[in-house]
One Martini backbone bead per residue (centre of mass of N, CA, C, O) as a GRO file, in nm:
protein
  309
    1UNK     BB    1   6.612   3.796  14.861
    2UNK     BB    2   6.840   3.667  14.698
    3UNK     BB    3   6.701   3.684  14.425
    4UNK     BB    4   6.647   3.987  14.425
    5UNK     BB    5   6.950   4.074  14.443
    6UNK     BB    6   7.049   3.918  14.182
    7UNK     BB    7   6.869   4.093  13.995
    8UNK     BB    8   6.977   4.371  14.064
    9UNK     BB    9   7.270   4.313  13.971
   10UNK     BB   10   7.216   4.241  13.679
   11UNK     BB   11   7.087   4.506  13.606
   12UNK     BB   12   7.326   4.691  13.674
   13UNK     BB   13   7.523   4.561  13.463
   14UNK     BB   14   7.345   4.620  13.213
   15UNK     BB   15   7.368   4.933  13.254
   16UNK     BB   16   7.670   4.961  13.246
   17UNK     BB   17   7.683   4.711  13.012
   18UNK     BB   18   7.585   4.726  12.717
   19UNK     BB   19   7.486   4.548  12.460
   20UNK     BB   20   7.579   4.460  12.158
   21UNK     BB   21   7.491   4.474  11.861
   22UNK     BB   22   7.507   4.317  11.563
   23UNK     BB   23   7.612   4.556  11.398
   24UNK     BB   24   7.849   4.633  11.588
   25UNK     BB   25   7.994   4.368  11.572
   26UNK     BB   26   8.040   4.361  11.262
   27UNK     BB   27   8.199   4.623  11.252
   28UNK     BB   28   8.436   4.536  11.435
   29UNK     BB   29   8.519   4.297  11.276
   30UNK     BB   30   8.586   4.439  11.017
   31UNK     BB   31   8.801   4.624  11.129
   32UNK     BB   32   8.987   4.404  11.227
   33UNK     BB   33   9.044   4.285  10.935
   34UNK     BB   34   9.140   4.580  10.804
   35UNK     BB   35   9.364   4.695  10.983
   36UNK     BB   36   9.630   4.600  10.840
   37UNK     BB   37   9.573   4.747  10.577
   38UNK     BB   38   9.548   5.038  10.703
   39UNK     BB   39   9.820   5.048  10.839
   40UNK     BB   40   9.987   5.007  10.582
   41UNK     BB   41   9.890   5.252  10.437
   42UNK     BB   42   9.966   5.471  10.640
   43UNK     BB   43  10.277   5.386  10.666
   44UNK     BB   44  10.355   5.323  10.337
   45UNK     BB   45  10.180   5.578  10.193
   46UNK     BB   46  10.046   5.824  10.330
   47UNK     BB   47  10.289   5.912  10.508
   48UNK     BB   48  10.506   5.947  10.275
   49UNK     BB   49  10.341   6.139  10.101
   50UNK     BB   50  10.325   6.369  10.315
   51UNK     BB   51  10.632   6.394  10.352
   52UNK     BB   52  10.704   6.474  10.049
   53UNK     BB   53  10.537   6.732  10.053
   54UNK     BB   54  10.699   6.870  10.293
   55UNK     BB   55  10.990   6.844  10.169
   56UNK     BB   56  10.931   7.017   9.903
   57UNK     BB   57  10.918   7.292  10.101
   58UNK     BB   58  11.227   7.226  10.137
   59UNK     BB   59  11.566   7.274  10.245
   60UNK     BB   60  11.741   6.950  10.250
   61UNK     BB   61  12.035   6.830  10.389
   62UNK     BB   62  12.186   6.532  10.479
   63UNK     BB   63  12.463   6.632  10.578
   64UNK     BB   64  12.373   6.894  10.753
   65UNK     BB   65  12.069   6.877  10.864
   66UNK     BB   66  11.925   7.118  10.712
   67UNK     BB   67  11.617   7.301  10.747
   68UNK     BB   68  11.427   7.494  10.503
   69UNK     BB   69  11.176   7.706  10.431
   70UNK     BB   70  11.063   7.762  10.067
   71UNK     BB   71  10.819   7.646   9.947
   72UNK     BB   72  10.802   7.676   9.580
   73UNK     BB   73  11.102   7.687   9.485
   74UNK     BB   74  11.154   7.405   9.374
   75UNK     BB   75  10.940   7.424   9.154
   76UNK     BB   76  11.055   7.676   9.007
   77UNK     BB   77  11.335   7.556   8.941
   78UNK     BB   78  11.235   7.317   8.770
   79UNK     BB   79  11.044   7.475   8.556
   80UNK     BB   80  11.235   7.762   8.509
   81UNK     BB   81  11.573   7.720   8.597
   82UNK     BB   82  11.606   7.410   8.506
   83UNK     BB   83  11.715   7.243   8.216
   84UNK     BB   84  11.735   6.944   8.316
   85UNK     BB   85  11.451   6.878   8.358
   86UNK     BB   86  11.360   6.890   8.049
   87UNK     BB   87  11.556   6.675   7.960
   88UNK     BB   88  11.444   6.451   8.141
   89UNK     BB   89  11.153   6.463   8.043
   90UNK     BB   90  11.217   6.398   7.751
   91UNK     BB   91  11.340   6.118   7.807
   92UNK     BB   92  11.086   5.999   7.935
   93UNK     BB   93  10.905   6.039   7.682
   94UNK     BB   94  11.071   5.859   7.494
   95UNK     BB   95  11.057   5.604   7.662
   96UNK     BB   96  10.746   5.576   7.656
   97UNK     BB   97  10.694   5.595   7.348
   98UNK     BB   98  10.871   5.340   7.291
   99UNK     BB   99  10.753   5.126   7.498
  100UNK     BB  100  10.441   5.106   7.491
  101UNK     BB  101  10.382   5.026   7.195
  102UNK     BB  102  10.578   4.800   7.167
  103UNK     BB  103  10.471   4.624   7.399
  104UNK     BB  104  10.172   4.599   7.311
  105UNK     BB  105  10.217   4.477   7.029
  106UNK     BB  106  10.370   4.235   7.116
  107UNK     BB  107  10.171   4.119   7.316
  108UNK     BB  108   9.938   4.080   7.110
  109UNK     BB  109  10.079   3.898   6.913
  110UNK     BB  110  10.147   3.672   7.120
  111UNK     BB  111   9.852   3.623   7.207
  112UNK     BB  112   9.744   3.542   6.921
  113UNK     BB  113   9.944   3.291   6.897
  114UNK     BB  114   9.893   3.173   7.219
  115UNK     BB  115   9.568   3.121   7.258
  116UNK     BB  116   9.563   2.859   7.159
  117UNK     BB  117   9.563   2.506   7.075
  118UNK     BB  118   9.881   2.350   7.097
  119UNK     BB  119  10.171   2.225   7.062
  120UNK     BB  120  10.366   2.396   7.299
  121UNK     BB  121  10.227   2.647   7.434
  122UNK     BB  122  10.332   2.642   7.723
  123UNK     BB  123  10.621   2.677   7.661
  124UNK     BB  124  10.611   2.956   7.515
  125UNK     BB  125  10.482   3.110   7.753
  126UNK     BB  126  10.716   3.061   7.946
  127UNK     BB  127  10.942   3.198   7.777
  128UNK     BB  128  10.799   3.484   7.776
  129UNK     BB  129  10.752   3.500   8.105
  130UNK     BB  130  11.026   3.458   8.249
  131UNK     BB  131  11.151   3.758   8.252
  132UNK     BB  132  10.950   3.866   8.475
  133UNK     BB  133  11.082   3.667   8.714
  134UNK     BB  134  11.336   3.796   8.669
  135UNK     BB  135  11.599   3.956   8.769
  136UNK     BB  136  11.660   4.282   8.700
  137UNK     BB  137  11.975   4.280   8.751
  138UNK     BB  138  12.050   4.031   8.588
  139UNK     BB  139  11.928   4.127   8.324
  140UNK     BB  140  12.103   4.393   8.293
  141UNK     BB  141  12.386   4.263   8.306
  142UNK     BB  142  12.368   4.077   8.067
  143UNK     BB  143  12.298   4.293   7.858
  144UNK     BB  144  12.549   4.462   7.897
  145UNK     BB  145  12.734   4.233   7.772
  146UNK     BB  146  12.580   4.187   7.500
  147UNK     BB  147  12.608   4.520   7.422
  148UNK     BB  148  12.881   4.551   7.354
  149UNK     BB  149  13.099   4.580   7.144
  150UNK     BB  150  13.299   4.367   6.984
  151UNK     BB  151  13.252   4.156   7.242
  152UNK     BB  152  12.963   4.136   7.190
  153UNK     BB  153  12.724   3.910   7.104
  154UNK     BB  154  12.553   4.087   6.910
  155UNK     BB  155  12.796   4.185   6.726
  156UNK     BB  156  12.894   3.900   6.646
  157UNK     BB  157  12.644   3.830   6.489
  158UNK     BB  158  12.656   4.055   6.292
  159UNK     BB  159  12.940   4.002   6.173
  160UNK     BB  160  12.851   3.735   6.014
  161UNK     BB  161  12.672   3.953   5.816
  162UNK     BB  162  12.858   4.235   5.794
  163UNK     BB  163  12.775   4.390   6.063
  164UNK     BB  164  12.864   4.692   6.244
  165UNK     BB  165  12.820   4.729   6.554
  166UNK     BB  166  12.760   4.920   6.807
  167UNK     BB  167  12.795   5.074   7.112
  168UNK     BB  168  12.509   5.074   7.254
  169UNK     BB  169  12.566   5.208   7.561
  170UNK     BB  170  12.777   5.459   7.424
  171UNK     BB  171  12.575   5.549   7.212
  172UNK     BB  172  12.363   5.820   7.178
  173UNK     BB  173  12.192   5.681   6.934
  174UNK     BB  174  12.144   5.378   7.102
  175UNK     BB  175  12.087   5.365   7.422
  176UNK     BB  176  11.777   5.407   7.428
  177UNK     BB  177  11.703   5.163   7.252
  178UNK     BB  178  11.836   4.946   7.421
  179UNK     BB  179  11.673   4.992   7.688
  180UNK     BB  180  11.390   4.951   7.567
  181UNK     BB  181  11.424   4.669   7.454
  182UNK     BB  182  11.504   4.527   7.731
  183UNK     BB  183  11.228   4.614   7.870
  184UNK     BB  184  11.037   4.472   7.687
  185UNK     BB  185  11.139   4.181   7.708
  186UNK     BB  186  11.095   4.179   8.021
  187UNK     BB  187  10.756   4.267   8.024
  188UNK     BB  188  10.572   4.135   7.793
  189UNK     BB  189  10.456   3.886   7.939
  190UNK     BB  190  10.239   4.012   8.112
  191UNK     BB  191  10.063   4.133   7.885
  192UNK     BB  192  10.021   3.863   7.737
  193UNK     BB  193   9.850   3.738   7.961
  194UNK     BB  194   9.626   3.944   7.963
  195UNK     BB  195   9.543   3.903   7.662
  196UNK     BB  196   9.480   3.600   7.680
  197UNK     BB  197   9.250   3.617   7.882
  198UNK     BB  198   9.076   3.804   7.710
  199UNK     BB  199   9.047   3.618   7.461
  200UNK     BB  200   8.919   3.379   7.616
  201UNK     BB  201   8.662   3.569   7.703
  202UNK     BB  202   8.563   3.554   7.428
  203UNK     BB  203   8.309   3.472   7.245
  204UNK     BB  204   8.269   3.246   6.972
  205UNK     BB  205   8.007   3.358   6.838
  206UNK     BB  206   8.106   3.605   6.698
  207UNK     BB  207   8.304   3.478   6.500
  208UNK     BB  208   8.118   3.278   6.370
  209UNK     BB  209   7.912   3.486   6.256
  210UNK     BB  210   8.120   3.630   6.085
  211UNK     BB  211   8.210   3.395   5.909
  212UNK     BB  212   7.926   3.336   5.776
  213UNK     BB  213   7.935   3.638   5.653
  214UNK     BB  214   8.250   3.659   5.526
  215UNK     BB  215   8.469   3.724   5.718
  216UNK     BB  216   8.767   3.803   5.781
  217UNK     BB  217   9.031   3.804   5.991
  218UNK     BB  218   9.065   4.110   6.007
  219UNK     BB  219   8.769   4.188   6.056
  220UNK     BB  220   8.735   4.034   6.317
  221UNK     BB  221   8.950   4.198   6.467
  222UNK     BB  222   8.854   4.491   6.413
  223UNK     BB  223   8.521   4.450   6.493
  224UNK     BB  224   8.562   4.252   6.757
  225UNK     BB  225   8.821   4.193   6.917
  226UNK     BB  226   8.934   4.477   6.968
  227UNK     BB  227   8.695   4.612   7.119
  228UNK     BB  228   8.689   4.375   7.345
  229UNK     BB  229   8.991   4.475   7.435
  230UNK     BB  230   8.967   4.758   7.564
  231UNK     BB  231   8.995   4.735   7.870
  232UNK     BB  232   9.259   4.583   7.874
  233UNK     BB  233   9.419   4.801   7.718
  234UNK     BB  234   9.393   5.016   7.924
  235UNK     BB  235   9.538   4.868   8.163
  236UNK     BB  236   9.803   4.828   8.005
  237UNK     BB  237   9.861   5.123   7.949
  238UNK     BB  238   9.871   5.238   8.236
  239UNK     BB  239  10.088   5.038   8.366
  240UNK     BB  240  10.309   5.092   8.143
  241UNK     BB  241  10.343   5.391   8.184
  242UNK     BB  242  10.409   5.398   8.482
  243UNK     BB  243  10.659   5.210   8.444
  244UNK     BB  244  10.822   5.401   8.258
  245UNK     BB  245  10.862   5.627   8.478
  246UNK     BB  246  10.991   5.414   8.703
  247UNK     BB  247  11.250   5.362   8.584
  248UNK     BB  248  11.582   5.239   8.713
  249UNK     BB  249  11.755   4.972   8.695
  250UNK     BB  250  11.839   4.986   8.403
  251UNK     BB  251  11.983   5.264   8.411
  252UNK     BB  252  12.182   5.202   8.643
  253UNK     BB  253  12.318   4.936   8.515
  254UNK     BB  254  12.363   5.014   8.204
  255UNK     BB  255  12.420   5.365   8.191
  256UNK     BB  256  12.388   5.590   8.425
  257UNK     BB  257  12.250   5.810   8.222
  258UNK     BB  258  12.394   5.755   7.966
  259UNK     BB  259  12.525   5.914   7.730
  260UNK     BB  260  12.511   6.238   7.784
  261UNK     BB  261  12.226   6.208   7.930
  262UNK     BB  262  12.045   6.020   7.727
  263UNK     BB  263  11.919   5.822   7.994
  264UNK     BB  264  11.805   6.052   8.176
  265UNK     BB  265  11.565   5.999   8.389
  266UNK     BB  266  11.352   6.087   8.639
  267UNK     BB  267  11.407   5.873   8.846
  268UNK     BB  268  11.716   5.894   8.842
  269UNK     BB  269  11.726   6.200   8.905
  270UNK     BB  270  11.612   6.172   9.189
  271UNK     BB  271  11.825   5.998   9.305
  272UNK     BB  272  12.059   6.189   9.267
  273UNK     BB  273  11.940   6.429   9.440
  274UNK     BB  274  11.898   6.254   9.706
  275UNK     BB  275  12.176   6.028   9.701
  276UNK     BB  276  12.420   6.212   9.583
  277UNK     BB  277  12.338   6.533   9.669
  278UNK     BB  278  12.129   6.550   9.918
  279UNK     BB  279  11.850   6.687   9.793
  280UNK     BB  280  11.560   6.620   9.926
  281UNK     BB  281  11.366   6.857   9.849
  282UNK     BB  282  11.404   6.848   9.542
  283UNK     BB  283  11.337   6.551   9.505
  284UNK     BB  284  11.042   6.572   9.613
  285UNK     BB  285  10.946   6.762   9.395
  286UNK     BB  286  11.010   6.573   9.154
  287UNK     BB  287  10.815   6.354   9.254
  288UNK     BB  288  10.553   6.523   9.239
  289UNK     BB  289  10.579   6.585   8.935
  290UNK     BB  290  10.568   6.288   8.835
  291UNK     BB  291  10.293   6.227   8.968
  292UNK     BB  292  10.142   6.439   8.793
  293UNK     BB  293  10.214   6.325   8.510
  294UNK     BB  294  10.090   6.042   8.553
  295UNK     BB  295   9.809   6.129   8.629
  296UNK     BB  296   9.749   6.290   8.363
  297UNK     BB  297   9.785   6.048   8.173
  298UNK     BB  298   9.568   5.865   8.290
  299UNK     BB  299   9.324   6.058   8.256
  300UNK     BB  300   9.348   6.074   7.945
  301UNK     BB  301   9.298   5.782   7.893
  302UNK     BB  302   9.027   5.757   8.026
  303UNK     BB  303   8.885   5.979   7.839
  304UNK     BB  304   8.938   5.840   7.568
  305UNK     BB  305   8.800   5.580   7.629
  306UNK     BB  306   8.513   5.711   7.697
  307UNK     BB  307   8.473   5.830   7.423
  308UNK     BB  308   8.498   5.569   7.240
  309UNK     BB  309   8.236   5.435   7.407
   0.00000   0.00000   0.00000
């Protein structure tokens, strides 16, 4: 009787709490492993993104803490009523057009020169990559002093060869160039490393076969190396373009958007609207517009790359 009662109790427990199958246990373990990443994505990306979209539909002033629903009025004001937006968008386009090709061309040239094996190659790679890991604030402040007027180190060097350099960061004709140049030097090392990795992954058989057929160095690069660098070039182009629209620290520390709003780019303009004029709703709408612009440029780059292949 005791054994029979024990058997009945065991069967009852099994009916009340059925055992999980192997597939169910594996699924639960997988969700437990990825739950920190999912939670971080929801809290730090998806949640703020939804909040920005909602804020962009309101007129919210941080000082008065008054929030009023205005629909698409912020977008209409930016696109049709506010001439400053198009001036800022033009500055952002100039910055991107100046930075992206210059950065990629210099990174590729450095990668071609430093992809081989020779004495001191590690030293030179380290020298060109060091600015990437240098504090952006320290980098901008140092270059701000270097690019001053007559007392700046750059102009002192130019004076030794009889050239009177401008006040780079205060001259409307040179401020944008100065910011682009310092930003390129700061970030070119990252793209150089990506290009070096891609160059070293190219099989040497292709180049050797082309050399046996009498191809020159330029022909090898044009018809073999460059096409095989296509996927890496696309990745570099996309991340560099996105980075060019997100630039804030260099503008804030070196020019403050001046002179005469000549370096006032979209990211810095959003900061001003949100944290200087406390117009959070309008700043959120500008952020959504910048997101749309960057997304459109990324899609265009992907489509052009797909067409070429």
